[in-house]
N, C-alpha and C positions, 0 to 999 in steps of 0.2 A: 504494500500500500504506500504510494508516494503521492506528492502534490507538486504541481508545476510551479507553485509559489515558493517551494523550499529549495535551498541550494543543493547541489549534488554532493557536497562534502562539507566537513566542519573541522574546526581546530581542536586539538587536544594537547595538553602538556603531560609529559611522562617523566619519570625519573631516569636520567641518563647514566649515572654512575653512583657508586657507593659514597658515603659521607664519612669522613674521619673526625672523631671527637666532636661531632655536632657542628662543625664549622661549615655551615651551609652557604653556598654561593650560587649565583644565577646559572653558572655553567653546569650545575647538577641537573638542570632541567632541559628537556628537548621538546621542540614543537613538531607535531605531526599533523597531517591531514588525513581524515578518515572518511570513507564513503558513508553517505546517509543510510541508516539501517532500514530494512523492511520490517514493518510491524507484524507480530504474530497476534492471534486472538488473546485477549487479556492484557494487552500492552498499550501504552500511550507514549507519545513522543513530546518531550518538553524542551522548549527553547529556554536555556538557562539565562537568567537576567542578572543574577547576583549570587556570589558565594561568600559565606563567612569564613575567615581564616582563623583556625583554632590554634591556641597556644601549644597543643599537643602535636601539631603537624611535624615539627622537627624531630620529636621523639619517635614518631612512627617511621620517619625516614631513616634516622640514625640506627634504629633497632631493627631495620629491614622488614618491617611489617608491610612495606610497599616494595615489590620486586622491581629490579632493574627493567626498564622498558614498559612499566605499567604506570597507570595513573592512580591517584588516591581516591577510592570510592566512598570515603568516609565523611566527605564534606557536607555541611548543612547548606542547602541552596534554595533559591526561589526562582520560579520560572513560570512560563505560560504554556498550557497544553496546545499544541499546534495540530496534532493528529491523534486520534484515539480509537482503539478497539477494546477499551476497558470501560464498562459502564460506570465505574466509580469516578471517571474523569471526563468531563465535558470539554470539548474544544473551546478554548478561550478562558478556561478556569485558571486562576492564579493558585499555584500549588507550592507547598514546601516539600522537599524531598532530599534524599542523599544523592550526591552527584560527584562524578570525577572532575578533574580540572579540564573541563571541556564545554563547548558551546551548546551541545544538545545532549540530552540524556533520555534513555528509554527507561520507563518506570512501569510497575505493575502493582495492582492492589494485592496480589498474591505474594509478593516478595517480602521476606523477613528483613529486619534491619541489619545493616553491616556493622559489626563490632559491638552489638548490644543484644540483650536477651529478648525473647519473644514477649510482646506486651500482653496485658490482661485481655480477657474477652470484652470487657467494657470499653477499653481503648480501641480495640478492633472495631467494635460496633460504632463508636463515635466517628472514627476516621474513615470507616469503610475500607480499611486496608489492614495488612498484617504488620505494619510498622508504626511506631509512635511518631516517627519523623516524616511520614508520607501522608499528606492530607491536602484537600482543597480548602483554602480560606473561604469563609462566608463572603459573598459578593459585597455585602454592606461594609465589611471590614476591609476587604481588598481595595475598594474604591475610596475609602476614607484616608488611608495612609500610604505613603510611598514605599517602594520595595525595601529601602534600607531600614525603615521603621518597622515594617512587618517582620523583618529578619532579626532585628535587634530587640526592640521593646516587646513585640508580640511573638518573638521567637524564643530560642532556648535561653538567652541571657535574661530577658525580662521574666520569663516563666520561672527560672531558677531563683531570681531575686524575690518574686512575689510569693511563691510557695515556701521558700526558705523563711521569709519573715512571718508567714502565717503559721507554719509548723513549729518554728522555734521562737515564737512570740507567746501571747500576742504583744505587739508593741503598745506601750502605754506612755502617755505624755510625761510621766515622771522618770522614764527610763533614760539612762545614759548609754549610748550606743557607740561602739567602736567598729569601724569598717576598714578592714585591710583591703589592699588592692583597690583603693577608691577611684583610681583613674581607669580601672578595667571595666569591661562591658557589664559584668554583673555588679561589681562593687559600686559603680556610679549610679546604678538604678536602686540598689539597696539603700544607699545614702539618701537618695531623694524620697524613697518610700518611708524611711524612718523620720525624716524631717516633716513629711506630709502628715505623719501620725502625731506630731507635736513633740517628738523626742529631742534631747540634746545629742547632737551627732558630731563625732570627731573621727576623721579619716586618717589613713596612713598612705604615704606616697614616697617615692624615691627621689629626693632632692628638692631644693627650694622652688625651682620652676614648676615642678609637677604639683607641689603643695599649693602654689599660687593658682594653678589651673583649677584645682579642687575648690578652693575658696571662691574664686571668681565665677566659676561655671555652675557648681552645685549649690552654692549658697548655704553651706553647712556651718557649724559653729567653730570648727578648728581642723587643722591638719598637722600631723606629726611626720617628720622626716625619719623614716625607718633606718636611714644610713647614719643618723646622728650618733656620736659617741656617748651622748648622755640620754639615750632612748629610755632607759628605765625611769630616770628622774623625770623625763618629759611626760611619760605616760601617767605617772602619779600626779604630776602637776595638772595635767589636762583632765584627770578624773579624780578629784579630791575625795569624792564619796564613793569611788569604785565604779566598776563597769557592770551593767546589767545584761547587755546583749552584745555579743561579738560575732560579726559576720566575717568569716575567714576564707579567702580564696588563695592564700599564700602558702600556708603550712610552714615547715621548717622551724627555726628557732623563734620566730616571731610569735607563733602560737603559744608556746610555753610562757614567754614574757608577758603576753596579754592575759593569759589565764591566771597568772599569779596575782593580777590586779582585779580579778572579778569578784563580785559579791556573791554571797550565798543565794541559792535559788536562781542563779542567772541562767542564761541560755547561750549556747554556741551553735552556730550554723556553719558547717564546713562543706565547701563545695569544690575545692580545687587545690592545686599544688604549684602555684606560679613560681615559687622559689626554685623548684626543680626544673620546671619547663623553660625558664629564662636563664638558667645558669650558663656561665660563659663556656663551660665544658660539661659534657654529659657523662654521667657515670655509666659504666657497663651494666646491663640489666642483671639483676640478681637471679640466681637459679631458683630462689623461692620468692614468688611474687607477694609483696606485702598486701595486707587487707586495705580496703578503701579508707578506713579510719586512720590507719598508720600513714598511708600515702598522703592524706590530707592534713597531717600534723597532729592527729589525736593519738599520740604515742602512749606507751605504758606510763611514763612519768606524768604526762598530761592527764591521763585517765585517773591516776591517783588523786590529783588535785580536784578533778571533777567530782569524784566520789566523796571526798572530804567536805566539799562545799555544796553538795547536792545540786550540781549544775547540769541542766538538761543539755544533751549534745546529740549530734547526728551527722552522718556523712552519707550522701546518696546522690544519684543522678536524677535529673528532674522528670524523666519519663515515668517514674513511679507514680506521679500525680497527674499524668496527662488525661485521665478520664474526666478531669475538671478543667481542661484547657479553655473551654469557652467562657467559663466564669472568670478565669484570670484575664483573658482577652478583653472582656467587657470592663473589668475594673481598671486595668491598665489604660484602656482607651478613655475611660471617664477621667482618670487623673491627668492624662495628656490634654484633654479638652478643657479641663479646669485650670491648666497652666501650672500644675503642681508636679509634673513629671515631664522631662525634656529628653529626647533622644540625643545621644552623643556619639553616634557612629562615625567612623573615619573611612570615607569611601574613596578608593582608588579606581579611576575609570579607565577601562581598556583591558580587554582580554590579554593583550600582549604584555601587560605589566604584571601579570600574576606571579611569575617567579621572583621578580624583584620585590614585590609586596610581601611575599612569604619570607624572603631573606631579611628584609629590613625590619620585620616584626621583632626580631631578636636583637637587632643592632640599635634601632631607634624606636623603643617602645612608644606607641602613640596612646593618647587617651581615647577611651571608648572602644567600641567593637571595630576591628579592622575588617573591611569588606572590599571585594573587588566586583565592580559592576561591569558587565560585558557590553559596553556601548562604544 
């Protein structure tokens, strides 16, 4: 099944060669032209409009989860259905899906997610697919927000922030909230959600310029430079009455430092390990894979502190709650319409710039979600 309106071929980036010590360069990528596929029953063809660049991309490359000569199928992408032989996807629908580094992607409602476990029956019924990441946006939502907002605030970043604050809240106006990785895609949204709830919010960022961005852009109450030699003193000065809620996307030593300043009956929401993902050199993978809690900074030492102070904690990926995705979309949309939540995506335009965008993510960390728009 082909259309005269479609090109005969499309572009794809693949991994050209192995990466040593995580020192990723543009020459590690190779550009190919592929013939447009012929759809089978139960498939749809999506023109990819935008791809989110995830902090774990370099880890997947360095640890050879992506074979030489192959693309990375694990990306979270947004596109438009241009041909369909799958009743779950109408032509013209705006869809979220997993996609390679390529301009067109074949999807199917029957496909399981790449790199994640099979979702619950409730999520399957909601999405009409077998993947938490593959679904058509409601037309009202798709027409209301541009692609970069759909993929950031109404995508995995916003959903992680929204469900994290709900599950490890509730946020109360009296709460003192610490937000690690405040310049990141999830942290920047968490900080705004906490401020919208009336909390006192202090973030963490790497360096004076990034702290200035946090204060100017997110309008929260303070920002601490985690590179400071007086960080422990700075934390106690910023939270004289202790910390009630800690949103942690960093892991590493910062997790234990902040935990030591938390109040009894506090809450920790752990969703990532940026300290490892953005390290200048990558450690060789261990023969024993750590649990998600340990990988996200909730080590044995931290768990001991949590138990002594009766602090609620958790580490999970957001698809656990995707049966309530529409509720989160509605509330995040409401907050944006009220001016209480603002997108902070960083969009690089042009499919040809994808390799450099991935490489620069680790050299020049940008505020907000890094996205590549194929325009």
